[in-house]
N, C-alpha and C positions, 0 to 999 in steps of 0.2 A: 443251744444250751448241749451240755456233753450226753453222751449216752451211758446209762449206769446198767450194770448186771441186775434185772429184774428180781433176781433171787436176792443178791445183798441188799438191795433196798427193802425186800420185804422183811428181811430177817432183822434188820436195823430198826424199821417201824414196828414189829412184834415187840423189841425189847423196849422200846419209846411207851409202848403202851402199857406194858406190864410193869414199869417202874415207877414207883411213886414220887412226884415231884416235890420238889424243896421250893418255897416261894423265893428265897433268897438267894437261889442258887444262880449265879450270872455266867455267862461264857461270853468272852470279849473275843471275836471273830478278828483274828489279824488280816489285814487286807492282801489281796492277790496271792493267796496261799500260806498266808499266816505271817506276812514281814511284820515287824515290830516298827512300825511307822504310823504317821498320821495322827487322826484323831483318835484313834483306838488305843494307840500307845500311850496316849496321856489321861485317857480317861480310866484304862486298866490301872495305870500308876497311882493315879488318885484314889481309886477304889483300894486299892493295898494300902495305901498311907493312911487314910482318914476315914473308910467306911468299914468299922469291923462287924456292922450287922449285914453286912452283904459277903457273901461267900463268892467272890470273883475268881475267875480263871482265865488266863490267856491260851488261846486255843491255835494251834499252828499245824501246818504239814509239813514242816521243814525241821529238819534233825538240829541244824545248824542254829537256829532261832530259838528251839526248845532248848539247847544246851546252852546258850547265851542267858536265856532267863535261869535255868537252874542253877547256874554258878552262882547267882545272885539270892539263892533260896526263895524265888518267887513261884507262886502256884502258876504252873504251865503245863498243858497237856499235848501231846503228841498225837495226832489222828493217822491211824487208825489203832493205836495203843488200846488194849483192854481197859486201861485206867480212864482214858479219853472216852471211850463208848460208854462204860458205865456213868461217868458224871455228867456227860450230855447229856443221856436218857432222864438223868433227874432234874435238868435244868428248867427254871421257868421264864428266864429272859435271856435274849442274845441281843447284844450292843455289838454293832458291825460298821464299818465306813465304805464298804462296797458290796455287791451281790456274789462275788465269786463263790462264796459257800452255797448259796443256793441253785447255782447253774452249773458248777464245775467240782462238786464234791458230793459224795453219798452222805456226808454228815447231817445235809439236811432232813434226812428221814429220821433221825434221831430228835430234831429239833419242831416236828411238826406243830405241837403245841407250846410251844415257848411265845412268849410275846417277844415283840421284834421293834429295837429301837434302832435305825438307821442314823447315822451320825453324817455320813456321805463325807466326801474328800475334796470341798471346794466351793466357794460361791461360785455359779455358773456364769461365765459370759458366752461361751459356746452352747447350742442347744442339747440338752438332755433331755431323757425320759419323754413323756407325751409332746411336748413341743418337737422334740427329734423325730417322733415316729411320725409326727404331722408334716415333717418337711419332704421335699422332692429329692432332697441333695443326698446321695450315697445310701438309698433306702430300699430294701426289698421286703416283700411279705415276710419271710422268714426272719429278718432281722426284726422287723416291727412287733413280731408275735413273742420274739425273746426279750425285747425291751419292755413290751407292755407285762409279760408276766414277772419281770424282776423289778421293776419300778412301781408294783402294786403291792397291797396287802400288808402295810406297815401299820403297828400299833402308833409310831411315832416317826417324825423325820425332824432332826435338829435343823435350826434356822440360827442366824445372827441378828436380825432385825426384822420389824414389822415389813420394811421395803423389800426385802427379798422374801419374806414368806409370800407375799402378795406377787412378786413380779417373777420370782425363781421358784423356789421349793414347791409352793402349793400349787403351781402350773406344772411341775414336771413330776411329782411324785402324787400315787394314792395312798393315804395314810388318815390316821383319826385325829392326830395334834400333830402340831407343828410348834414345838416349845422354842422359845427364842434366848437361849442361854450363852451362843459363841461356841468357839472352835476350842476344844483342847488343846490341839496342836500348838495354837498360839500362844499359850502358857510357857511351853518351852523356849519361844521368843522373846518372852516379855521379862522372863526371871532369869537370874543366875542358875545356871543347869547344876544341880546335884549329881551324884555317881548314877542313880537312876533314869534321870534325864538324858543321860549322855549314853544309854545303852543303845548300840546301833548307830553311833555317831562316829564318824571320823575323827578319833581323838587325835592323831598325830596333825592332819590337817587343821583342827580347831587350835592347836597350840600354834603351830606356824602362824595362824591368821593373828590370833591375840599377840604374838612376839612382832610380826611385821608392825602392825599398828601400833604398838609404842615406837617403833624406831621412824615412824611418819608416813609410812606407806598407807595407801587407801584400798579399801576392799570394794571389789563390784561382784555381784552374783548375776551371773545369767541363767536363767530357767525357763527354756520353753516347752511349751506342752507337744504331746505327740500328734502327728499326722494320721487319721485313720488310712489314709493311703500310702503310708509309709515315706521315709526321707527324713532327714533333718538338716540344720542350717549348714551343717559342715559338709555332709555329704552330697547335699544341694548344691554347694558351691556358693553360699551366700556371704560366708566367712571365710578369709583366708587365713588359715593360722599365723604365717610369717607377718601379715599385716598386724593381726591381733598381737603378736608377741611387741613389735615394733611399737604399738600404741601402749600398751600397757609399759614397757620399760621407760619412754619417754615421758610419761605422766605419774611413775612410781606408784603402779597400781598393780594388785594380786587380782587376777580375773578368775573366780570360780564357774567352772560351768557345772551345773547340776539338771541331769537331763531328767525326764519324766520315767518312773518305774518300768515302762512299756517300752523304751528305748534304750540301745545299747551301742551309742554313740562312740566313735573313736576320733581322737584329735593327734594329727601328727605333730606334735610338739613337747618335748622336754623340757621345756623352759621353765625355770621357778616363777617366772610371772604370769603364768596359765597353769592353774590346778584343775582337775577333775574329780569330783565327789562323786562317789558310786552312786546309781541310779537307785539301788534299792536300801540305800541308807538315810538316816533321818537327817534333813538339812535344818532343822528349827533352831536347836541352839547356835549354830553359826551365822544365822541369819541375822542375829541381833548385834553381828560383827561388821554388817556389811552397810559401808557408806551410801551404795545406790543399787538399784535393783534394774536387769533388763529383763525384759520377757516378750510374749508376742500375744496369746490370746488364754495364758494361763490364769488358774483364780489364783496363783501365788501372790498377784498384785493385791488382790482385796486384802490378804493377811497383812502383808506389808504396811500398809496404810496405817496399821497401827504403830508403826515406828516413827512415822511422820518424816520421811527422809526420801529421796527424789526416785521417781520411777521413769524409765526410759523404754519406750515400746518399739520392737524391732519386726515388722511385719512384712519381711521380705516376698511372701507369697499370698497377699492378702484375697487375690482377686481368684487364686487356684484354690485356696482355702475355704471361701465360703462358698464355693461351688462345686467342689469336689469331695470336700472334707465334712464340713457342718454349717450349718447355718448359726448366726449368732442369735442368742436368746434375747439380748438386751440392746439398745442402741449403742453402740460404740462411741460416738462422739459425746454421750452424756456420760459414760463411764469408764474413760480413760484418761485421767489426769496426769497427762506428761505427755513430753515431746514425742509425736509417732514418726518413726523411720521406714524407710522401705530399702536403703542400701547401705553397704559397710561404711562408706565415707560420712555418709550424714549419721550414722550410729556413733561414729568416735566423734565427731563435732559435737552431737547432742549430749556425750557424755561429759566432754570436756567442759561445755559450758555450765551442767547443772553442779560437777564437783568443784569447779574453779570459781564460779561467779553465782551460784545460788540457783533455785528452781523457780521458775517463772510460775510452775503451775502450783504453788504451795497453797493458795486459797482453794483451788478446785480439788485438791487431795482432801484438804480438812472436811469440805462440804460431801465429798463422798464417803469419808470414813464415818460422819455422822448418820449417813443414810444404812451404810453398811454393818454397823456393829452398835447393838444396843449397849453393851458392857465392853469398856476398853482395859479391862484387867486380866492378870494372870489366874482366874478362878472359875475357868470355864469347865476344867474338869471337875470340880466340886458342885457345880451346880448340876452338870450331867448326872452324876452319881446321885445326888439328892433327888432329881426326878425319879431315877431309876426306883429309888427307895420308897419315895412318897407314891408314885403311881403305878409303875410296871409290877414291882412286887408286892404291893397293898393289892391291886387287882388280880393277882395270880393266888395271893392269901385268899382273899374273897372267894375266888372261883373254888380254892379248895374246899370252904365250907360249905358254900351255895353251889352245886353242880350247874343247875339251871342257868348259870350267869357265868359260861365258860369262855363267853369272847365279848367283846365289844364292837361296837358299829363300825366298819372299816369302808372309808371310799375307796373303791377299786378303779374308779376313772379319775385324771384330774378334773 
């Protein structure tokens, strides 16, 4: 957890205590310092579009993200600007999909009394939260303390289905409620995007992919997760850029590499058959154009189930990953409905098979989809905001009337 100046924290906390709260004032906290990506992006946009009873603001620590939203006249705050401090001090609800703001920014001192809705950023295959703390892999007492503090104390944590409430989110987080509403980011994958959905999307690449598909090309997205111990498939030598280009040319494929926001990988290729989608941008409107997905342990593949298209797993470092990076929270054999490969040649063979001859794991994908998502539509953002209005704002309003009920019971352990 980052160290903050005690005087700054006290000053912000004092401002918060002196400022009357507005029950319907909601802060949408951008991920990793305020990036316009993932579940919070789409929840915020649906708040602005459809919920006039909510006064929602997107909070960022990044000037470029602030400017991006301001150009569209969307309600955005840049911390620590004066306006951001004033509005955060009167906010009654925080909606986030990570906990960067709790551990790496003094803004948390302004939001001590706010209700918290954790949307998180993916159904976990790898261990997170309390199961990660209990693991012996890559764990220290200091890391365990940090995780215990940041996975605890939420009013609500978003889930996608009863199965994952029981087997993942309910185990990983300390919270009072786990509403099964679906992921707002999948709305951007399931519907044709409008101008707001396309904010922080690589518009040029999106246009190129659409044109190439019209010309008969196929699109494959490669989206590996990050490694706690560092590295990526290209720097690790698991994928040779030259071989990748050769395979893509031979099969009339555009291969789009989109790395985790924590990863800044480089690919030694300028060939038009291999494209890189910047790691800090939003890939979801482009994913609807993908004919197949390649991943490893990333939660992205659960989302991709909604498109009912093939998934291939490239797990070149499986043994090292589960012994040095993270244990897995789920039984991999039960929740990976696709061909699993461990070397580059097997990866290309698997891709050619599913693209040319169909996916032999289609039935398994359908079964996992049914367990993973209660809702299969593009309405998760609306459901999330309706929950905020009906539950968190309502509780904040009630607390303002009856001060003795300023909090609701919270589980602080899994």
